VMD Tcl script that builds the backbone (N, CA, C; Angstrom):
set m [mol new atoms 444]
animate dup $m
set s [atomselect $m all]
$s set {name element resname resid chain x y z} {
  {N N MET 1 A 0.849 -1.175 0.000}
  {CA C MET 1 A 0.000 0.000 0.000}
  {C C MET 1 A 0.896 1.242 0.000}
  {N N LYS 2 A 0.525 2.210 -0.776}
  {CA C LYS 2 A 1.294 3.454 -0.843}
  {C C LYS 2 A 1.182 4.216 0.471}
  {N N ILE 3 A 2.237 4.945 0.799}
  {CA C ILE 3 A 2.290 5.689 2.057}
  {C C ILE 3 A 1.176 6.738 2.120}
  {N N GLU 4 A 0.823 7.324 0.976}
  {CA C GLU 4 A -0.252 8.325 0.955}
  {C C GLU 4 A -1.564 7.697 1.404}
  {N N ASP 5 A -1.805 6.463 0.955}
  {CA C ASP 5 A -3.037 5.760 1.319}
  {C C ASP 5 A -2.978 5.286 2.768}
  {N N GLU 6 A -1.831 4.837 3.180}
  {CA C GLU 6 A -1.646 4.321 4.536}
  {C C GLU 6 A -1.905 5.412 5.573}
  {N N LEU 7 A -1.357 6.596 5.333}
  {CA C LEU 7 A -1.475 7.697 6.294}
  {C C LEU 7 A -2.560 8.701 5.934}
  {N N LYS 8 A -3.129 8.537 4.751}
  {CA C LYS 8 A -4.164 9.468 4.263}
  {C C LYS 8 A -3.681 10.912 4.354}
  {N N GLY 9 A -2.470 11.113 3.826}
  {CA C GLY 9 A -1.870 12.430 3.913}
  {C C GLY 9 A -1.191 12.851 2.628}
  {N N ARG 10 A -0.671 14.067 2.661}
  {CA C ARG 10 A 0.071 14.634 1.526}
  {C C ARG 10 A 1.457 15.018 2.015}
  {N N PHE 11 A 2.354 15.167 1.051}
  {CA C PHE 11 A 3.739 15.452 1.388}
  {C C PHE 11 A 4.222 16.651 0.592}
  {N N ARG 12 A 5.157 17.422 1.182}
  {CA C ARG 12 A 5.708 18.608 0.530}
  {C C ARG 12 A 6.365 18.268 -0.794}
  {N N ASN 13 A 7.150 17.157 -0.788}
  {CA C ASN 13 A 7.881 16.747 -1.981}
  {C C ASN 13 A 8.275 15.278 -1.810}
  {N N GLU 14 A 8.971 14.734 -2.772}
  {CA C GLU 14 A 9.354 13.324 -2.728}
  {C C GLU 14 A 10.347 13.026 -1.604}
  {N N TYR 15 A 11.201 14.005 -1.242}
  {CA C TYR 15 A 12.140 13.806 -0.145}
  {C C TYR 15 A 11.399 13.677 1.186}
  {N N HIS 16 A 10.433 14.565 1.388}
  {CA C HIS 16 A 9.603 14.511 2.595}
  {C C HIS 16 A 8.838 13.186 2.636}
  {N N LYS 17 A 8.269 12.812 1.519}
  {CA C LYS 17 A 7.536 11.542 1.421}
  {C C LYS 17 A 8.464 10.367 1.734}
  {N N GLY 18 A 9.681 10.387 1.198}
  {CA C GLY 18 A 10.641 9.314 1.439}
  {C C GLY 18 A 11.010 9.193 2.906}
  {N N LEU 19 A 11.241 10.328 3.568}
  {CA C LEU 19 A 11.592 10.320 4.984}
  {C C LEU 19 A 10.447 9.785 5.833}
  {N N ILE 20 A 9.245 10.247 5.564}
  {CA C ILE 20 A 8.075 9.775 6.312}
  {C C ILE 20 A 7.852 8.293 6.043}
  {N N ASN 21 A 7.995 7.874 4.799}
  {CA C ASN 21 A 7.819 6.474 4.425}
  {C C ASN 21 A 8.835 5.590 5.145}
  {N N LEU 22 A 10.086 6.026 5.171}
  {CA C LEU 22 A 11.146 5.273 5.841}
  {C C LEU 22 A 10.872 5.171 7.346}
  {N N THR 23 A 10.514 6.292 7.968}
  {CA C THR 23 A 10.221 6.318 9.397}
  {C C THR 23 A 9.038 5.418 9.732}
  {N N PHE 24 A 7.965 5.541 8.973}
  {CA C PHE 24 A 6.763 4.746 9.205}
  {C C PHE 24 A 7.057 3.253 9.061}
  {N N THR 25 A 7.782 2.900 8.014}
  {CA C THR 25 A 8.116 1.495 7.768}
  {C C THR 25 A 9.015 0.945 8.870}
  {N N CYS 26 A 10.005 1.720 9.293}
  {CA C CYS 26 A 10.898 1.288 10.385}
  {C C CYS 26 A 10.112 1.034 11.657}
  {N N LYS 27 A 9.192 1.924 11.968}
  {CA C LYS 27 A 8.401 1.754 13.189}
  {C C LYS 27 A 7.513 0.516 13.104}
  {N N GLN 28 A 6.956 0.231 11.934}
  {CA C GLN 28 A 6.148 -0.984 11.773}
  {C C GLN 28 A 6.993 -2.240 11.943}
  {N N LEU 29 A 8.151 -2.271 11.307}
  {CA C LEU 29 A 9.033 -3.434 11.406}
  {C C LEU 29 A 9.534 -3.610 12.833}
  {N N SER 30 A 9.877 -2.509 13.483}
  {CA C SER 30 A 10.363 -2.552 14.854}
  {C C SER 30 A 9.287 -3.094 15.792}
  {N N PHE 31 A 8.035 -2.700 15.574}
  {CA C PHE 31 A 6.938 -3.180 16.403}
  {C C PHE 31 A 6.745 -4.685 16.239}
  {N N LYS 32 A 6.865 -5.175 15.016}
  {CA C LYS 32 A 6.731 -6.612 14.775}
  {C C LYS 32 A 7.859 -7.379 15.462}
  {N N LEU 33 A 9.068 -6.850 15.424}
  {CA C LEU 33 A 10.191 -7.472 16.117}
  {C C LEU 33 A 9.963 -7.422 17.626}
  {N N TYR 34 A 9.481 -6.286 18.123}
  {CA C TYR 34 A 9.180 -6.121 19.545}
  {C C TYR 34 A 8.207 -7.196 20.024}
  {N N GLN 35 A 7.160 -7.440 19.246}
  {CA C GLN 35 A 6.176 -8.450 19.629}
  {C C GLN 35 A 6.812 -9.828 19.736}
  {N N SER 36 A 7.701 -10.132 18.823}
  {CA C SER 36 A 8.378 -11.417 18.825}
  {C C SER 36 A 9.318 -11.544 20.027}
  {N N LEU 37 A 10.051 -10.485 20.340}
  {CA C LEU 37 A 10.986 -10.501 21.467}
  {C C LEU 37 A 10.252 -10.540 22.805}
  {N N LYS 38 A 9.106 -9.891 22.849}
  {CA C LYS 38 A 8.304 -9.821 24.071}
  {C C LYS 38 A 7.928 -11.220 24.566}
  {N N GLU 39 A 7.730 -12.142 23.645}
  {CA C GLU 39 A 7.401 -13.522 24.009}
  {C C GLU 39 A 8.496 -14.153 24.863}
  {N N HIS 40 A 9.714 -13.642 24.746}
  {CA C HIS 40 A 10.852 -14.169 25.490}
  {C C HIS 40 A 11.283 -13.242 26.631}
  {N N GLY 41 A 10.481 -12.218 26.900}
  {CA C GLY 41 A 10.752 -11.320 28.013}
  {C C GLY 41 A 11.894 -10.357 27.787}
  {N N LEU 42 A 12.183 -10.044 26.516}
  {CA C LEU 42 A 13.274 -9.130 26.206}
  {C C LEU 42 A 12.771 -7.911 25.452}
  {N N ALA 43 A 13.432 -6.796 25.693}
  {CA C ALA 43 A 13.224 -5.594 24.893}
  {C C ALA 43 A 14.274 -5.612 23.777}
  {N N GLU 44 A 14.033 -4.846 22.743}
  {CA C GLU 44 A 14.949 -4.817 21.599}
  {C C GLU 44 A 16.393 -4.476 21.995}
  {N N PRO 45 A 16.629 -3.448 22.839}
  {CA C PRO 45 A 18.016 -3.155 23.228}
  {C C PRO 45 A 18.668 -4.306 24.009}
  {N N GLN 46 A 17.899 -5.005 24.822}
  {CA C GLN 46 A 18.438 -6.148 25.565}
  {C C GLN 46 A 18.850 -7.256 24.595}
  {N N TYR 47 A 18.012 -7.495 23.617}
  {CA C TYR 47 A 18.324 -8.503 22.602}
  {C C TYR 47 A 19.576 -8.093 21.834}
  {N N ASN 48 A 19.661 -6.809 21.509}
  {CA C ASN 48 A 20.825 -6.287 20.793}
  {C C ASN 48 A 22.111 -6.534 21.593}
  {N N VAL 49 A 22.087 -6.259 22.890}
  {CA C VAL 49 A 23.265 -6.479 23.734}
  {C C VAL 49 A 23.610 -7.965 23.790}
  {N N LEU 50 A 22.612 -8.815 23.963}
  {CA C LEU 50 A 22.875 -10.258 23.998}
  {C C LEU 50 A 23.517 -10.743 22.703}
  {N N ARG 51 A 23.029 -10.251 21.573}
  {CA C ARG 51 A 23.591 -10.658 20.279}
  {C C ARG 51 A 25.035 -10.173 20.141}
  {N N ILE 52 A 25.328 -8.980 20.636}
  {CA C ILE 52 A 26.700 -8.466 20.606}
  {C C ILE 52 A 27.590 -9.344 21.478}
  {N N LEU 53 A 27.115 -9.656 22.690}
  {CA C LEU 53 A 27.891 -10.506 23.591}
  {C C LEU 53 A 28.131 -11.881 22.976}
  {N N GLN 54 A 27.128 -12.408 22.304}
  {CA C GLN 54 A 27.270 -13.711 21.655}
  {C C GLN 54 A 28.240 -13.619 20.475}
  {N N GLY 55 A 28.082 -12.590 19.669}
  {CA C GLY 55 A 28.889 -12.446 18.468}
  {C C GLY 55 A 30.369 -12.200 18.726}
  {N N PHE 56 A 30.679 -11.630 19.875}
  {CA C PHE 56 A 32.073 -11.318 20.211}
  {C C PHE 56 A 32.553 -12.133 21.415}
  {N N ARG 57 A 31.985 -13.319 21.597}
  {CA C ARG 57 A 32.371 -14.170 22.734}
  {C C ARG 57 A 33.856 -14.481 22.742}
  {N N SER 58 A 34.455 -14.603 21.572}
  {CA C SER 58 A 35.887 -14.921 21.519}
  {C C SER 58 A 36.742 -13.785 22.078}
  {N N GLU 59 A 36.173 -12.583 22.165}
  {CA C GLU 59 A 36.889 -11.434 22.705}
  {C C GLU 59 A 36.425 -11.078 24.117}
  {N N ALA 60 A 35.571 -11.902 24.698}
  {CA C ALA 60 A 34.978 -11.630 26.006}
  {C C ALA 60 A 36.035 -11.680 27.097}
  {N N PRO 61 A 35.797 -10.948 28.178}
  {CA C PRO 61 A 34.645 -10.107 28.450}
  {C C PRO 61 A 34.724 -8.792 27.684}
  {N N LEU 62 A 33.563 -8.219 27.437}
  {CA C LEU 62 A 33.476 -6.988 26.651}
  {C C LEU 62 A 33.219 -5.795 27.558}
  {N N SER 63 A 33.796 -4.673 27.198}
  {CA C SER 63 A 33.568 -3.451 27.972}
  {C C SER 63 A 32.237 -2.825 27.556}
  {N N ILE 64 A 31.710 -2.013 28.443}
  {CA C ILE 64 A 30.465 -1.295 28.166}
  {C C ILE 64 A 30.636 -0.422 26.919}
  {N N SER 65 A 31.785 0.236 26.795}
  {CA C SER 65 A 32.003 1.116 25.633}
  {C C SER 65 A 32.074 0.302 24.339}
  {N N PHE 66 A 32.666 -0.892 24.380}
  {CA C PHE 66 A 32.722 -1.773 23.212}
  {C C PHE 66 A 31.299 -2.132 22.770}
  {N N ILE 67 A 30.460 -2.463 23.728}
  {CA C ILE 67 A 29.064 -2.814 23.426}
  {C C ILE 67 A 28.338 -1.607 22.855}
  {N N LYS 68 A 28.515 -0.449 23.489}
  {CA C LYS 68 A 27.811 0.769 23.061}
  {C C LYS 68 A 28.138 1.138 21.616}
  {N N GLU 69 A 29.399 0.951 21.211}
  {CA C GLU 69 A 29.803 1.265 19.839}
  {C C GLU 69 A 29.045 0.428 18.812}
  {N N ARG 70 A 28.580 -0.735 19.213}
  {CA C ARG 70 A 27.937 -1.665 18.293}
  {C C ARG 70 A 26.414 -1.692 18.406}
  {N N MET 71 A 25.878 -0.906 19.320}
  {CA C MET 71 A 24.427 -0.863 19.522}
  {C C MET 71 A 23.731 -0.226 18.325}
  {N N LEU 72 A 22.535 -0.704 18.036}
  {CA C LEU 72 A 21.736 -0.101 16.975}
  {C C LEU 72 A 21.277 1.289 17.378}
  {N N ASP 73 A 20.881 1.440 18.636}
  {CA C ASP 73 A 20.454 2.730 19.165}
  {C C ASP 73 A 21.604 3.307 19.979}
  {N N LYS 74 A 22.284 4.286 19.426}
  {CA C LYS 74 A 23.479 4.848 20.055}
  {C C LYS 74 A 23.170 5.609 21.344}
  {N N ASP 75 A 21.900 5.935 21.590}
  {CA C ASP 75 A 21.525 6.646 22.805}
  {C C ASP 75 A 21.166 5.701 23.948}
  {N N SER 76 A 21.298 4.408 23.733}
  {CA C SER 76 A 20.947 3.431 24.765}
  {C C SER 76 A 21.828 3.579 25.996}
  {N N ASP 77 A 21.230 3.362 27.151}
  {CA C ASP 77 A 21.977 3.334 28.408}
  {C C ASP 77 A 22.433 1.891 28.611}
  {N N VAL 78 A 23.596 1.585 28.058}
  {CA C VAL 78 A 24.088 0.211 28.030}
  {C C VAL 78 A 24.273 -0.340 29.441}
  {N N SER 79 A 24.757 0.475 30.353}
  {CA C SER 79 A 24.954 -0.004 31.731}
  {C C SER 79 A 23.640 -0.496 32.332}
  {N N ARG 80 A 22.597 0.256 32.135}
  {CA C ARG 80 A 21.284 -0.123 32.664}
  {C C ARG 80 A 20.751 -1.380 31.973}
  {N N ILE 81 A 20.958 -1.478 30.679}
  {CA C ILE 81 A 20.522 -2.669 29.937}
  {C C ILE 81 A 21.268 -3.896 30.446}
  {N N VAL 82 A 22.576 -3.746 30.629}
  {CA C VAL 82 A 23.386 -4.856 31.147}
  {C C VAL 82 A 22.918 -5.232 32.552}
  {N N ASP 83 A 22.614 -4.235 33.390}
  {CA C ASP 83 A 22.103 -4.528 34.737}
  {C C ASP 83 A 20.860 -5.410 34.668}
  {N N ARG 84 A 19.964 -5.096 33.763}
  {CA C ARG 84 A 18.737 -5.903 33.622}
  {C C ARG 84 A 19.051 -7.314 33.148}
  {N N LEU 85 A 19.999 -7.433 32.231}
  {CA C LEU 85 A 20.392 -8.762 31.748}
  {C C LEU 85 A 21.065 -9.566 32.858}
  {N N VAL 86 A 21.848 -8.908 33.698}
  {CA C VAL 86 A 22.488 -9.581 34.831}
  {C C VAL 86 A 21.422 -10.057 35.820}
  {N N GLN 87 A 20.427 -9.210 36.101}
  {CA C GLN 87 A 19.334 -9.588 36.999}
  {C C GLN 87 A 18.584 -10.819 36.490}
  {N N LYS 88 A 18.464 -10.922 35.174}
  {CA C LYS 88 A 17.764 -12.065 34.567}
  {C C LYS 88 A 18.666 -13.293 34.437}
  {N N GLY 89 A 19.953 -13.130 34.777}
  {CA C GLY 89 A 20.888 -14.239 34.685}
  {C C GLY 89 A 21.376 -14.508 33.263}
  {N N LEU 90 A 21.176 -13.545 32.356}
  {CA C LEU 90 A 21.546 -13.730 30.950}
  {C C LEU 90 A 22.939 -13.199 30.634}
  {N N ALA 91 A 23.454 -12.364 31.527}
  {CA C ALA 91 A 24.807 -11.807 31.375}
  {C C ALA 91 A 25.434 -11.735 32.751}
  {N N SER 92 A 26.748 -11.591 32.775}
  {CA C SER 92 A 27.440 -11.458 34.054}
  {C C SER 92 A 28.505 -10.374 33.938}
  {N N ARG 93 A 28.723 -9.707 35.061}
  {CA C ARG 93 A 29.797 -8.724 35.148}
  {C C ARG 93 A 31.027 -9.464 35.653}
  {N N VAL 94 A 32.174 -9.147 35.070}
  {CA C VAL 94 A 33.367 -9.949 35.321}
  {C C VAL 94 A 34.306 -9.358 36.356}
  {N N ASP 95 A 34.480 -8.046 36.357}
  {CA C ASP 95 A 35.489 -7.459 37.253}
  {C C ASP 95 A 34.850 -6.681 38.396}
  {N N ARG 96 A 35.693 -6.238 39.324}
  {CA C ARG 96 A 35.194 -5.531 40.506}
  {C C ARG 96 A 34.489 -4.230 40.132}
  {N N ARG 97 A 35.007 -3.528 39.155}
  {CA C ARG 97 A 34.400 -2.254 38.752}
  {C C ARG 97 A 33.178 -2.486 37.890}
  {N N GLN 98 A 32.950 -3.748 37.543}
  {CA C GLN 98 A 31.772 -4.173 36.790}
  {C C GLN 98 A 31.662 -3.484 35.432}
  {N N LYS 99 A 32.812 -3.268 34.801}
  {CA C LYS 99 A 32.830 -2.642 33.481}
  {C C LYS 99 A 32.952 -3.675 32.364}
  {N N SER 100 A 33.249 -4.925 32.715}
  {CA C SER 100 A 33.403 -5.977 31.719}
  {C C SER 100 A 32.240 -6.951 31.830}
  {N N VAL 101 A 31.707 -7.339 30.674}
  {CA C VAL 101 A 30.475 -8.120 30.633}
  {C C VAL 101 A 30.678 -9.365 29.791}
  {N N ASN 102 A 30.014 -10.414 30.189}
  {CA C ASN 102 A 30.061 -11.679 29.468}
  {C C ASN 102 A 28.648 -12.223 29.362}
  {N N VAL 103 A 28.349 -12.973 28.325}
  {CA C VAL 103 A 27.055 -13.642 28.204}
  {C C VAL 103 A 27.133 -14.944 28.992}
  {N N THR 104 A 26.067 -15.297 29.682}
  {CA C THR 104 A 26.046 -16.540 30.457}
  {C C THR 104 A 25.534 -17.685 29.583}
  {N N GLU 105 A 25.673 -18.888 30.091}
  {CA C GLU 105 A 25.128 -20.059 29.388}
  {C C GLU 105 A 23.612 -19.936 29.256}
  {N N THR 106 A 22.975 -19.371 30.268}
  {CA C THR 106 A 21.526 -19.145 30.212}
  {C C THR 106 A 21.183 -18.181 29.082}
  {N N GLY 107 A 21.993 -17.137 28.937}
  {CA C GLY 107 A 21.786 -16.173 27.851}
  {C C GLY 107 A 21.957 -16.816 26.491}
  {N N LEU 108 A 22.985 -17.644 26.350}
  {CA C LEU 108 A 23.206 -18.346 25.074}
  {C C LEU 108 A 22.067 -19.306 24.764}
  {N N ALA 109 A 21.588 -19.988 25.799}
  {CA C ALA 109 A 20.470 -20.924 25.603}
  {C C ALA 109 A 19.213 -20.171 25.150}
  {N N LEU 110 A 18.990 -18.991 25.742}
  {CA C LEU 110 A 17.837 -18.189 25.343}
  {C C LEU 110 A 17.971 -17.758 23.885}
  {N N LEU 111 A 19.149 -17.328 23.484}
  {CA C LEU 111 A 19.358 -16.917 22.094}
  {C C LEU 111 A 19.115 -18.088 21.138}
  {N N ASP 112 A 19.565 -19.281 21.519}
  {CA C ASP 112 A 19.293 -20.463 20.691}
  {C C ASP 112 A 17.793 -20.709 20.585}
  {N N LYS 113 A 17.118 -20.563 21.717}
  {CA C LYS 113 A 15.665 -20.769 21.760}
  {C C LYS 113 A 14.927 -19.712 20.923}
  {N N MET 114 A 15.548 -18.545 20.801}
  {CA C MET 114 A 14.921 -17.430 20.095}
  {C C MET 114 A 15.199 -17.440 18.589}
  {N N PHE 115 A 15.799 -18.475 18.087}
  {CA C PHE 115 A 16.126 -18.523 16.665}
  {C C PHE 115 A 14.898 -18.251 15.803}
  {N N ASN 116 A 13.728 -18.677 16.280}
  {CA C ASN 116 A 12.502 -18.412 15.514}
  {C C ASN 116 A 12.226 -16.918 15.382}
  {N N CYS 117 A 12.657 -16.115 16.368}
  {CA C CYS 117 A 12.502 -14.654 16.272}
  {C C CYS 117 A 13.321 -14.117 15.107}
  {N N GLU 118 A 14.527 -14.641 14.964}
  {CA C GLU 118 A 15.384 -14.212 13.861}
  {C C GLU 118 A 14.779 -14.630 12.523}
  {N N GLN 119 A 14.218 -15.818 12.483}
  {CA C GLN 119 A 13.581 -16.270 11.246}
  {C C GLN 119 A 12.369 -15.404 10.923}
  {N N LYS 120 A 11.595 -15.023 11.958}
  {CA C LYS 120 A 10.459 -14.122 11.741}
  {C C LYS 120 A 10.953 -12.772 11.227}
  {N N ALA 121 A 12.056 -12.291 11.800}
  {CA C ALA 121 A 12.618 -11.006 11.367}
  {C C ALA 121 A 13.030 -11.073 9.901}
  {N N ASP 122 A 13.597 -12.205 9.491}
  {CA C ASP 122 A 13.974 -12.361 8.081}
  {C C ASP 122 A 12.764 -12.247 7.168}
  {N N THR 123 A 11.609 -12.709 7.631}
  {CA C THR 123 A 10.421 -12.689 6.780}
  {C C THR 123 A 9.799 -11.294 6.672}
  {N N LEU 124 A 10.224 -10.360 7.513}
  {CA C LEU 124 A 9.667 -9.009 7.448}
  {C C LEU 124 A 9.973 -8.336 6.107}
  {N N LEU 125 A 11.042 -8.778 5.452}
  {CA C LEU 125 A 11.401 -8.224 4.143}
  {C C LEU 125 A 11.199 -9.252 3.022}
  {N N SER 126 A 10.447 -10.288 3.306}
  {CA C SER 126 A 10.330 -11.398 2.354}
  {C C SER 126 A 9.589 -11.043 1.065}
  {N N ASN 127 A 8.883 -9.931 1.057}
  {CA C ASN 127 A 8.227 -9.523 -0.190}
  {C C ASN 127 A 9.202 -8.835 -1.150}
  {N N LEU 128 A 10.481 -8.741 -0.745}
  {CA C LEU 128 A 11.527 -8.211 -1.616}
  {C C LEU 128 A 12.403 -9.357 -2.110}
  {N N THR 129 A 12.909 -9.224 -3.315}
  {CA C THR 129 A 13.864 -10.205 -3.825}
  {C C THR 129 A 15.223 -9.944 -3.188}
  {N N THR 130 A 16.131 -10.876 -3.334}
  {CA C THR 130 A 17.488 -10.688 -2.812}
  {C C THR 130 A 18.132 -9.468 -3.446}
  {N N GLU 131 A 17.921 -9.273 -4.737}
  {CA C GLU 131 A 18.467 -8.091 -5.416}
  {C C GLU 131 A 17.887 -6.814 -4.834}
  {N N GLU 132 A 16.583 -6.812 -4.555}
  {CA C GLU 132 A 15.944 -5.625 -3.996}
  {C C GLU 132 A 16.465 -5.334 -2.583}
  {N N VAL 133 A 16.681 -6.376 -1.788}
  {CA C VAL 133 A 17.224 -6.181 -0.441}
  {C C VAL 133 A 18.646 -5.636 -0.530}
  {N N ASN 134 A 19.434 -6.152 -1.459}
  {CA C ASN 134 A 20.784 -5.618 -1.665}
  {C C ASN 134 A 20.735 -4.144 -2.047}
  {N N LYS 135 A 19.832 -3.797 -2.931}
  {CA C LYS 135 A 19.675 -2.400 -3.351}
  {C C LYS 135 A 19.210 -1.538 -2.177}
  {N N LEU 136 A 18.264 -2.059 -1.399}
  {CA C LEU 136 A 17.793 -1.342 -0.217}
  {C C LEU 136 A 18.960 -1.071 0.733}
  {N N ASN 137 A 19.780 -2.080 0.980}
  {CA C ASN 137 A 20.947 -1.903 1.855}
  {C C ASN 137 A 21.901 -0.852 1.306}
  {N N GLN 138 A 22.122 -0.854 0.001}
  {CA C GLN 138 A 22.997 0.151 -0.613}
  {C C GLN 138 A 22.418 1.553 -0.438}
  {N N LEU 139 A 21.114 1.689 -0.641}
  {CA C LEU 139 A 20.469 2.997 -0.501}
  {C C LEU 139 A 20.511 3.484 0.944}
  {N N LEU 140 A 20.260 2.595 1.883}
  {CA C LEU 140 A 20.304 2.982 3.294}
  {C C LEU 140 A 21.717 3.380 3.710}
  {N N ASP 141 A 22.713 2.636 3.229}
  {CA C ASP 141 A 24.118 3.007 3.490}
  {C C ASP 141 A 24.413 4.386 2.917}
  {N N LYS 142 A 23.904 4.644 1.717}
  {CA C LYS 142 A 24.129 5.938 1.055}
  {C C LYS 142 A 23.485 7.076 1.852}
  {N N ILE 143 A 22.303 6.840 2.396}
  {CA C ILE 143 A 21.641 7.858 3.206}
  {C C ILE 143 A 22.500 8.215 4.409}
  {N N ARG 144 A 23.070 7.213 5.076}
  {CA C ARG 144 A 23.883 7.458 6.269}
  {C C ARG 144 A 25.211 8.121 5.940}
  {N N GLU 145 A 25.669 8.057 4.696}
  {CA C GLU 145 A 26.930 8.695 4.297}
  {C C GLU 145 A 26.792 10.206 4.263}
  {N N LYS 146 A 25.578 10.715 4.195}
  {CA C LYS 146 A 25.324 12.154 4.084}
  {C C LYS 146 A 25.953 12.886 5.250}
  {N N LYS 147 A 26.835 13.809 4.939}
  {CA C LYS 147 A 27.494 14.620 5.954}
  {C C LYS 147 A 26.831 15.986 5.995}
  {N N GLU 148 A 26.689 16.488 7.211}
  {CA C GLU 148 A 26.067 17.824 7.359}
  {C C GLU 148 A 27.111 18.901 7.367}
}
mol reanalyze $m
mol bondsrecalc $m
mol representation Tube
mol addrep $m
């Protein structure tokens, strides 16, 4: 469905329409991912931290700043997110100053159990061909290259 029909609105120009379309689509996709993660008691930033901890296990323990650099949402309060993961037994703090973090076996088991969430996330773009997804990725990368 076209964005004009979806929102029943008008746009100043194609750039404005593109920005609104991108924002609206991101929020819809994010909500669908949120619903899937909610089934496992995780918020999106918590899942993001767990995936980072899992992906860089060979370099563990990881510092809070290392995790923050890799977060999707750069404004996330990583320390607070890690605290919640530690409370749930999904991550552990390694040193006395509690600046180094590791994923626990419980956290890894949860991520394995959540594989269906990742498969659901893959289907969010399933109406696009592989070529279209590649093009979308190139366009999104190009948008982020814009310097002010």
